[in-house]
C-alpha positions as CSV (number, residue, x, y, z in Angstrom):
1,X,0.0,-0.1,0.0
2,X,1.4,3.5,-0.9
3,X,2.3,5.7,1.9
4,X,0.4,8.8,2.5
5,X,3.1,11.4,2.5
6,X,1.0,14.0,4.3
7,X,0.2,11.6,7.3
8,X,1.2,13.3,10.4
9,X,-1.1,11.1,12.9
10,X,0.6,10.6,16.3
11,X,3.1,13.4,15.8
12,X,3.7,16.2,18.3
13,X,3.5,19.8,16.9
14,X,4.2,22.7,19.3
15,X,2.6,26.0,18.2
16,X,3.7,29.4,19.8
17,X,0.9,32.2,19.7
18,X,-1.3,28.8,20.0
19,X,-4.4,30.8,21.3
20,X,-4.5,33.3,18.3
21,X,-6.6,33.7,15.1
22,X,-4.0,31.5,12.9
23,X,-2.7,29.4,15.8
24,X,-6.2,28.3,16.4
25,X,-6.8,27.4,12.7
26,X,-3.4,25.5,12.6
27,X,-4.2,23.8,15.7
28,X,-7.6,22.4,14.5
29,X,-6.5,21.2,11.1
30,X,-3.4,19.4,12.6
31,X,-5.8,17.7,15.4
32,X,-8.4,16.8,12.6
33,X,-5.2,14.8,11.1
34,X,-4.4,13.0,14.0
35,X,-1.7,15.2,15.4
36,X,-0.8,15.8,19.1
37,X,-0.6,19.7,19.6
38,X,0.5,21.9,22.3
39,X,-0.6,25.5,22.2
40,X,1.9,27.9,23.7
41,X,1.0,31.3,24.5
42,X,1.2,33.9,27.0
43,X,-0.6,33.3,30.4
44,X,-4.3,33.4,29.6
45,X,-7.4,31.7,30.4
46,X,-7.5,29.1,27.4
47,X,-10.4,27.4,28.4
48,X,-12.7,28.7,25.6
49,X,-9.9,27.8,22.9
50,X,-9.2,24.4,24.0
51,X,-13.2,23.8,24.2
52,X,-13.6,25.1,20.9
53,X,-10.8,22.6,19.5
54,X,-12.9,19.7,21.2
55,X,-10.3,19.5,24.4
56,X,-9.2,15.8,24.5
57,X,-5.9,13.9,25.0
58,X,-4.3,14.8,22.0
59,X,-4.5,19.0,22.8
60,X,-2.7,20.8,25.7
61,X,-1.9,24.4,26.8
62,X,1.3,25.5,28.4
63,X,1.8,29.3,29.2
64,X,5.0,30.8,27.2
65,X,6.7,34.1,26.9
66,X,8.8,33.6,24.0
67,X,11.2,36.5,24.9
68,X,12.7,34.3,28.0
69,X,14.8,31.3,27.3
70,X,13.8,29.9,30.7
71,X,10.1,30.0,29.8
72,X,11.0,28.3,26.3
73,X,12.8,25.7,27.9
74,X,10.2,25.1,30.3
75,X,7.7,24.6,27.7
76,X,9.6,22.2,25.8
77,X,10.2,20.2,29.0
78,X,6.2,20.1,29.7
79,X,5.8,18.9,26.1
80,X,8.2,16.3,26.3
81,X,7.2,15.0,29.5
82,X,3.7,14.5,28.3
83,X,4.4,13.2,24.7
84,X,8.1,13.2,24.1
85,X,10.2,15.7,22.1
86,X,8.0,17.6,19.2
87,X,8.3,16.4,15.8
88,X,7.5,20.2,14.8
89,X,7.4,23.3,16.2
90,X,5.4,26.6,14.4
91,X,6.7,29.8,15.3
92,X,3.4,31.9,15.1
93,X,3.9,34.1,18.0
94,X,4.2,37.7,16.8
95,X,3.3,41.5,17.7
96,X,2.3,44.2,15.5
97,X,0.7,47.6,15.6
98,X,-3.1,47.5,15.1
99,X,-4.7,50.1,13.1
100,X,-6.5,51.1,16.6
101,X,-2.9,51.4,18.7
102,X,-2.0,54.6,20.2
103,X,-1.1,57.5,17.6
104,X,2.6,57.5,18.6
105,X,2.8,53.7,17.3
106,X,1.2,54.5,13.8
107,X,2.9,57.7,13.5
108,X,5.7,59.1,11.0
109,X,8.9,56.8,10.7
110,X,11.0,59.4,12.5
111,X,9.1,59.7,15.5
112,X,8.4,55.8,16.1
113,X,9.0,55.0,19.2
114,X,12.4,52.9,20.3
115,X,10.5,51.0,23.1
116,X,7.9,49.8,20.5
117,X,10.8,48.6,18.0
118,X,12.5,46.9,21.1
119,X,9.2,45.3,22.0
120,X,8.3,43.8,18.6
121,X,11.5,42.7,17.6
122,X,11.8,40.7,20.9
123,X,9.1,38.9,20.4
124,X,9.1,38.5,16.5
125,X,12.9,37.9,16.0
126,X,14.4,37.1,19.5
127,X,11.6,34.9,20.2
128,X,11.8,33.0,17.2
129,X,15.5,32.7,17.9
130,X,15.0,31.2,21.1
131,X,12.4,28.6,20.1
132,X,14.8,27.7,17.2
133,X,17.6,27.0,19.6
134,X,15.6,25.3,22.4
135,X,13.3,22.9,20.5
136,X,15.4,23.0,17.5
137,X,18.5,21.5,19.6
138,X,16.0,19.0,21.2
139,X,14.8,17.6,17.6
140,X,18.2,17.6,16.7
141,X,19.0,15.4,19.5
142,X,16.2,13.3,18.7
143,X,17.6,13.2,14.7
144,X,14.3,14.6,13.3
145,X,12.0,17.5,13.2
146,X,10.6,20.3,11.3
147,X,10.6,24.3,12.2
148,X,8.1,26.3,10.5
149,X,8.3,29.9,11.0
150,X,5.8,32.3,10.1
151,X,7.1,35.4,8.1
152,X,4.8,37.7,6.1
153,X,4.6,39.6,2.6
154,X,5.8,42.5,4.8
155,X,9.1,40.6,5.4
156,X,9.4,40.4,1.7
157,X,8.5,43.8,0.6
158,X,7.6,47.2,2.2
159,X,4.1,47.9,3.4
160,X,2.0,49.9,0.8
161,X,1.5,53.0,2.8
162,X,-0.9,54.2,0.1
163,X,-3.5,51.8,1.7
164,X,-3.7,54.0,4.4
165,X,-4.2,57.0,2.4
166,X,-7.9,57.4,3.3
167,X,-7.0,57.4,6.8
168,X,-4.7,60.4,6.1
169,X,-7.5,62.2,3.9
170,X,-9.7,62.3,7.3
171,X,-6.9,64.2,9.0
172,X,-5.2,61.2,10.9
173,X,-1.4,61.0,10.7
174,X,-1.0,57.3,9.9
175,X,1.7,55.0,8.7
176,X,2.1,51.1,9.2
177,X,5.0,51.3,11.0
178,X,8.6,49.7,10.4
179,X,9.4,47.1,13.4
180,X,6.8,44.3,12.0
181,X,8.3,44.6,8.5
182,X,11.8,44.7,9.9
183,X,11.1,41.9,12.5
184,X,9.5,39.4,9.7
185,X,12.6,40.3,7.4
186,X,14.8,39.1,9.8
187,X,13.4,35.6,9.7
188,X,14.5,34.9,6.4
189,X,18.1,34.6,6.9
190,X,17.5,33.4,10.7
191,X,15.5,30.4,8.9
192,X,18.2,29.9,6.2
193,X,21.1,29.7,9.0
194,X,19.1,27.4,11.1
195,X,18.0,25.0,8.2
196,X,21.7,24.6,7.4
197,X,23.0,24.3,10.6
198,X,20.5,21.5,11.7
199,X,20.3,19.7,8.5
200,X,23.1,17.0,9.1
201,X,20.9,16.0,12.2
202,X,17.9,15.6,10.4
203,X,15.8,18.7,11.3
204,X,14.3,21.1,8.7
205,X,13.7,24.7,9.0
206,X,11.2,26.7,6.3
207,X,9.0,29.8,6.5
208,X,5.5,30.5,5.2
209,X,4.9,34.1,4.2
210,X,1.2,34.7,4.6
211,X,-0.8,37.9,3.2
212,X,-3.4,39.6,5.2
213,X,-6.1,37.7,6.8
214,X,-9.8,39.2,6.7
215,X,-10.7,39.9,10.6
216,X,-13.2,42.5,10.4
217,X,-11.1,45.4,8.8
218,X,-13.0,48.6,7.9
219,X,-14.4,48.7,4.2
220,X,-12.3,51.2,3.1
221,X,-9.2,49.6,4.1
222,X,-10.6,46.4,2.6
223,X,-11.5,48.1,-1.0
224,X,-7.8,49.1,-1.3
225,X,-6.4,45.7,0.0
226,X,-8.5,43.9,-2.5
227,X,-7.7,45.9,-5.4
228,X,-4.0,45.6,-4.5
229,X,-4.1,41.6,-4.8
230,X,-4.4,39.8,-8.0
231,X,-7.0,37.2,-6.5
232,X,-8.9,40.4,-5.3
233,X,-9.5,39.4,-1.5
234,X,-7.7,38.8,1.6
235,X,-7.3,35.1,3.0
236,X,-9.9,33.3,5.0
237,X,-8.4,32.4,8.2
238,X,-8.1,28.7,7.4
239,X,-6.1,29.2,3.9
240,X,-2.6,28.8,5.3
241,X,-3.6,25.3,7.1
242,X,-2.5,23.3,3.9
243,X,1.0,24.8,4.1
244,X,1.5,24.1,7.7
245,X,0.5,20.5,7.0
246,X,2.7,20.3,4.2
247,X,5.8,21.4,6.2
248,X,5.2,19.3,9.0
249,X,4.7,16.2,7.2
250,X,6.9,13.9,5.0
251,X,5.4,15.7,1.9
252,X,8.2,18.5,2.3
253,X,10.9,15.9,3.3
254,X,13.4,17.6,0.7
255,X,12.5,21.2,1.5
256,X,14.6,23.1,3.8
257,X,15.8,26.7,4.2
258,X,12.8,27.8,1.6
259,X,9.8,30.0,1.9
260,X,6.4,29.4,0.9
261,X,4.7,32.9,-0.2
262,X,0.9,32.6,0.2
263,X,-0.5,35.9,-0.6
264,X,-3.0,35.9,-3.4
265,X,-0.5,37.3,-5.6
266,X,0.5,40.4,-3.7
267,X,4.2,40.2,-4.2
268,X,3.6,39.1,-8.1
269,X,3.3,42.5,-9.1
């Protein structure tokens, strides 16, 4: 009988930022395919998310601040104590400045707050670095594993500031800030480094670069965004699940150091 290269039944997958919009989607898809999933996120009341995902013995939650190496190690230890060393880790935790953030966050580049830069870089770049060190090292000792880092189209190209012109016409001083794009761009070479470093010990490392996800954005923003995308819309929150399954599974066994761009064509023109 031919092997199903997408079969991930019984595999242990840890997801940082696992309580978030996309983290929950990844978890639901992986659980449906028989994986064991550890949701790792900041201290929270995860009950509603766990219940929505069906609970059960193949799902766990552990609090994690990705900016602290001791916390990352404790999260790995908790997962390993329950199920063994993970087969995969998805670095999904990230910070961005939402459109409703304080004015200083979304103001001109020249006055973007230094503390905001540090906070975003700590989570989005340092956090991924620490998880790659700790989880990657454990998987390398086990001789197998897959690291999936979540980048962004804004790690590949600059934010299109014209999308926010409608806000400036209303009298707001609004610019998509720099730190998110810079932090996501850093993941490109971090992933390549990790991929080549761990390859001799059986651990692969790859990126996905998603485009924007619909989450109730205002109509003027959506109109501009949709006009900018060849497929004419933002992504549904479940449209990245296939890439996650591919990278966690043996279907991507000869793939490392690569970047899957899934953006509706945003970066094609």
